[in-house]
Each structure stands twice: as C-alpha cells, then as structure tokens.
KOLLOTI-499646 format. One record per residue (C-alpha): residue number from 1; x, y, z. Coordinates in nm, 2 decimals. Layout:
REM residues N
SITE    k       x       y       z
SITE  NUM       X       Y       Z
...
This chain:
REM residues 222
SITE    k       x       y       z
SITE    1   -0.64   -0.59   -1.15
SITE    2   -0.53   -0.33   -0.86
SITE    3   -0.89   -0.35   -0.75
SITE    4   -0.86   -0.72   -0.70
SITE    5   -0.49   -0.69   -0.58
SITE    6   -0.60   -0.43   -0.30
SITE    7   -0.91   -0.64   -0.18
SITE    8   -0.67   -0.92   -0.15
SITE    9   -0.43   -0.73    0.04
SITE   10   -0.70   -0.59    0.28
SITE   11   -0.82   -0.96    0.32
SITE   12   -0.48   -1.04    0.42
SITE   13   -0.41   -0.76    0.65
SITE   14   -0.73   -0.85    0.83
SITE   15   -0.62   -1.21    0.90
SITE   16   -0.27   -1.15    0.98
SITE   17   -0.44   -0.92    1.26
SITE   18   -0.70   -1.16    1.37
SITE   19   -0.41   -1.43    1.39
SITE   20   -0.21   -1.26    1.62
SITE   21   -0.50   -1.15    1.84
SITE   22   -0.59   -1.54    1.87
SITE   23   -0.27   -1.66    1.93
SITE   24   -0.17   -1.79    2.27
SITE   25    0.16   -1.74    2.46
SITE   26    0.33   -2.06    2.32
SITE   27    0.52   -1.89    2.03
SITE   28    0.59   -2.17    1.81
SITE   29    0.29   -2.37    1.86
SITE   30   -0.01   -2.15    1.89
SITE   31   -0.23   -2.18    1.61
SITE   32   -0.53   -2.04    1.43
SITE   33   -0.69   -2.25    1.16
SITE   34   -0.80   -1.98    0.91
SITE   35   -0.45   -1.89    0.83
SITE   36   -0.36   -2.24    0.72
SITE   37   -0.67   -2.23    0.52
SITE   38   -0.55   -1.93    0.33
SITE   39   -0.21   -2.09    0.28
SITE   40   -0.39   -2.40    0.10
SITE   41   -0.59   -2.16   -0.11
SITE   42   -0.41   -1.84   -0.17
SITE   43   -0.21   -1.99   -0.44
SITE   44   -0.50   -1.94   -0.65
SITE   45   -0.47   -1.55   -0.62
SITE   46   -0.09   -1.54   -0.71
SITE   47   -0.15   -1.77   -1.04
SITE   48   -0.47   -1.54   -1.12
SITE   49   -0.32   -1.20   -1.05
SITE   50    0.03   -1.32   -1.29
SITE   51   -0.22   -1.42   -1.57
SITE   52   -0.41   -1.10   -1.53
SITE   53   -0.09   -0.90   -1.53
SITE   54   -0.02   -1.10   -1.85
SITE   55   -0.32   -1.04   -2.01
SITE   56   -0.30   -0.64   -1.93
SITE   57    0.06   -0.62   -2.06
SITE   58   -0.05   -0.82   -2.37
SITE   59   -0.34   -0.57   -2.47
SITE   60   -0.10   -0.30   -2.55
SITE   61   -0.16   -0.22   -2.92
SITE   62    0.21   -0.26   -2.99
SITE   63    0.22   -0.58   -2.88
SITE   64   -0.09   -0.71   -3.00
SITE   65    0.07   -0.76   -3.37
SITE   66    0.34   -0.97   -3.22
SITE   67    0.37   -1.36   -3.17
SITE   68    0.30   -1.50   -2.86
SITE   69    0.66   -1.58   -2.80
SITE   70    0.75   -1.22   -2.84
SITE   71    0.47   -1.12   -2.59
SITE   72    0.59   -1.39   -2.34
SITE   73    0.95   -1.23   -2.33
SITE   74    0.83   -0.88   -2.32
SITE   75    0.61   -0.98   -2.02
SITE   76    0.93   -1.19   -1.87
SITE   77    1.16   -0.88   -1.92
SITE   78    0.93   -0.64   -1.79
SITE   79    0.75   -0.81   -1.48
SITE   80    1.04   -1.06   -1.38
SITE   81    1.02   -0.99   -1.02
SITE   82    0.62   -1.02   -1.02
SITE   83    0.67   -1.35   -1.19
SITE   84    0.95   -1.49   -0.94
SITE   85    0.76   -1.34   -0.64
SITE   86    0.41   -1.49   -0.75
SITE   87    0.55   -1.83   -0.87
SITE   88    0.74   -1.87   -0.54
SITE   89    0.43   -1.80   -0.33
SITE   90    0.20   -2.00   -0.50
SITE   91    0.42   -2.31   -0.54
SITE   92    0.68   -2.33   -0.29
SITE   93    0.58   -2.10    0.01
SITE   94    0.22   -2.18    0.06
SITE   95    0.23   -2.51    0.00
SITE   96    0.51   -2.55    0.24
SITE   97    0.32   -2.36    0.52
SITE   98    0.00   -2.56    0.46
SITE   99    0.11   -2.90    0.43
SITE  100    0.45   -2.95    0.60
SITE  101    0.46   -2.67    0.90
SITE  102    0.08   -2.64    0.93
SITE  103    0.08   -2.72    1.29
SITE  104    0.30   -2.46    1.41
SITE  105    0.47   -2.10    1.34
SITE  106    0.13   -1.95    1.26
SITE  107    0.29   -1.62    1.42
SITE  108    0.52   -1.60    1.12
SITE  109    0.26   -1.67    0.88
SITE  110    0.06   -1.38    1.01
SITE  111    0.37   -1.16    0.97
SITE  112    0.39   -1.25    0.63
SITE  113    0.02   -1.18    0.54
SITE  114    0.05   -0.83    0.70
SITE  115    0.33   -0.76    0.45
SITE  116    0.01   -0.70    0.22
SITE  117   -0.08   -0.39    0.43
SITE  118    0.10   -0.15    0.21
SITE  119   -0.04   -0.30   -0.13
SITE  120   -0.37   -0.06   -0.14
SITE  121   -0.15    0.23   -0.11
SITE  122    0.09    0.10   -0.39
SITE  123   -0.21    0.05   -0.62
SITE  124   -0.34    0.40   -0.56
SITE  125    0.01    0.53   -0.66
SITE  126    0.04    0.33   -0.98
SITE  127   -0.32    0.44   -1.05
SITE  128   -0.23    0.79   -0.99
SITE  129    0.08    0.80   -1.23
SITE  130   -0.16    0.64   -1.53
SITE  131   -0.41    0.91   -1.47
SITE  132   -0.10    1.19   -1.46
SITE  133   -0.23    1.29   -1.12
SITE  134    0.13    1.30   -0.97
SITE  135    0.12    1.68   -0.84
SITE  136   -0.19    1.66   -0.66
SITE  137   -0.16    1.66   -0.28
SITE  138   -0.35    1.33   -0.28
SITE  139   -0.07    1.15   -0.46
SITE  140    0.15    1.29   -0.18
SITE  141   -0.05    1.18    0.12
SITE  142   -0.10    0.86   -0.03
SITE  143    0.29    0.83   -0.07
SITE  144    0.34    0.88    0.30
SITE  145    0.05    0.65    0.38
SITE  146    0.28    0.38    0.18
SITE  147    0.59    0.47    0.34
SITE  148    0.42    0.44    0.67
SITE  149    0.25    0.10    0.63
SITE  150    0.57   -0.06    0.45
SITE  151    0.78    0.03    0.75
SITE  152    0.53   -0.07    0.99
SITE  153    0.41   -0.37    0.84
SITE  154    0.75   -0.51    0.63
SITE  155    1.06   -0.32    0.82
SITE  156    0.95   -0.40    1.16
SITE  157    0.79   -0.76    1.09
SITE  158    1.12   -0.95    1.18
SITE  159    1.21   -0.72    1.47
SITE  160    0.88   -0.78    1.61
SITE  161    0.87   -1.15    1.61
SITE  162    1.24   -1.13    1.78
SITE  163    1.08   -0.91    2.06
SITE  164    0.78   -1.10    2.12
SITE  165    0.97   -1.43    2.14
SITE  166    1.19   -1.25    2.39
SITE  167    0.92   -1.14    2.61
SITE  168    0.69   -1.47    2.59
SITE  169    1.01   -1.71    2.65
SITE  170    1.15   -1.46    2.92
SITE  171    1.51   -1.46    2.75
SITE  172    1.68   -1.14    2.90
SITE  173    1.85   -1.03    2.60
SITE  174    1.79   -0.99    2.20
SITE  175    2.15   -1.15    2.16
SITE  176    2.04   -1.45    2.38
SITE  177    1.75   -1.50    2.16
SITE  178    1.94   -1.46    1.85
SITE  179    2.21   -1.74    1.95
SITE  180    1.91   -1.97    2.10
SITE  181    1.73   -1.99    1.77
SITE  182    1.86   -2.24    1.47
SITE  183    2.12   -2.08    1.22
SITE  184    1.89   -2.09    0.93
SITE  185    1.61   -1.93    1.11
SITE  186    1.82   -1.62    1.19
SITE  187    1.97   -1.64    0.82
SITE  188    1.62   -1.63    0.67
SITE  189    1.52   -1.36    0.90
SITE  190    1.82   -1.16    0.80
SITE  191    1.76   -1.23    0.41
SITE  192    1.42   -1.10    0.42
SITE  193    1.49   -0.81    0.65
SITE  194    1.79   -0.68    0.43
SITE  195    1.55   -0.72    0.12
SITE  196    1.26   -0.52    0.29
SITE  197    1.51   -0.26    0.39
SITE  198    1.66   -0.23    0.04
SITE  199    1.30   -0.18   -0.06
SITE  200    1.21    0.09    0.20
SITE  201    1.50    0.31    0.07
SITE  202    1.42    0.29   -0.27
SITE  203    1.07    0.38   -0.19
SITE  204    1.18    0.68    0.00
SITE  205    1.41    0.79   -0.25
SITE  206    1.11    0.77   -0.51
SITE  207    0.86    0.98   -0.32
SITE  208    1.13    1.22   -0.24
SITE  209    1.21    1.25   -0.58
SITE  210    0.86    1.32   -0.71
SITE  211    0.81    1.56   -0.45
SITE  212    1.13    1.74   -0.54
SITE  213    1.04    1.75   -0.88
SITE  214    0.66    1.89   -0.80
SITE  215    0.84    2.17   -0.62
SITE  216    0.79    2.53   -0.80
SITE  217    1.11    2.63   -0.95
SITE  218    1.21    3.00   -0.80
SITE  219    1.46    3.18   -1.07
SITE  220    1.77    3.31   -0.89
SITE  221    1.78    3.68   -0.88
SITE  222    2.02    3.85   -1.11
C-alpha cells in the first residue's frame, strides 16, 4: 500500500509541476487539460487506498476473529482522519473540480496536487518505524526531507498563489490582493493554510522528539 501511495504521489507532483510550467499569464483562466483528466479519474485511487487500508488493518490476527461490524468500528476509530480526507477528495473535491470549474482555476488544482510531494517521505518514515529502524541516520535524513518537502509544497502553497496573482495582475501590495478577492476565497485559503501550519508544527515536534530520544544519555558526574 505504501508503494502504491508513493507512486501516486510522485505522479501528482510531476503533474503539478507540469501544470505550473504550462499555464499562461491569465491566473484564473489559463488551462492545462491533463489536470482535469486527473480530477475526473483520481477518485479511483482514493477509493482504492481507503479499501486497501481497511484490508491491511483487518488482517491483524486480533481482529480476524471479530465480526465485520467490530472491524469496521476499529478502522473508523483509528483511521477516521484518512476516511474523512479520502471521502472528501474522491466524492466532493475532485468531482467539483472536474465537472464544475474545469475551465478555470487550474493553478489552484496544481497547488493541491503538489501537496502530495511529501507523501513518499511520510511512507518511508512509517515503513522504517514498522521495521524498528528509527535510530539510523537514514531515518533522520528522511525526516528532514519530509519536513522540507512539507514546508515547500504545503505550507508555502497558498502564499505562493497570492504572490503569483499579485505579480501577474500588477496589484502593488498583498493587502490589495486580499481585499480584491471574494471573501470565500480568502476564507478557504486561510482555513487550508491554518491546517497546514498545524500539521507542520506537529511533524517538527515529532521528528525532534524522536531525535532527542535517540541521543545517548550521559550520566551526570557525581
């Protein structure tokens, strides 16, 4: 499942970069058709991934003797955030992007696909934890790459969109950019940015905590 997830993330990153490079100067109406095709069929991956995560969780020997209802309840309790995210992406965000705003906003779609750039490093992090390899230098190197990619492609994504709109439209200040946009655009950007900032702080704290735990403990001199 981690391999499939990483492959999908690499494809999304490639598509996002291609989209940004092929868009014109019209911030709203510049289009790149392949990203619309991705939105029309991307729901298949999210549906598959949530099913694969359930099968993986249900294969636990302690759960195999439980009823289907108990296994589903266990999965919902432990993977509720993934279920909510994947369901929202597969049946709300992607259909809306593909069939209602397909002729505009491709730069925003590209920014969202680039959010997947940090996923391969997250999968390596999880895999190494399962293999008890959390004390190796590779684990911490991967952690640094995870933090950097998350910061660049998630935390900076919405500030980048505002800055690019500022330069393309010729608006002199970011404040004027903000007040020139509809309130719901600013509200959505603020909400998504706040979520990315929250996750970023949590990630840095976890990596730092793991690093401190693996440092040799020196006894104090008597």
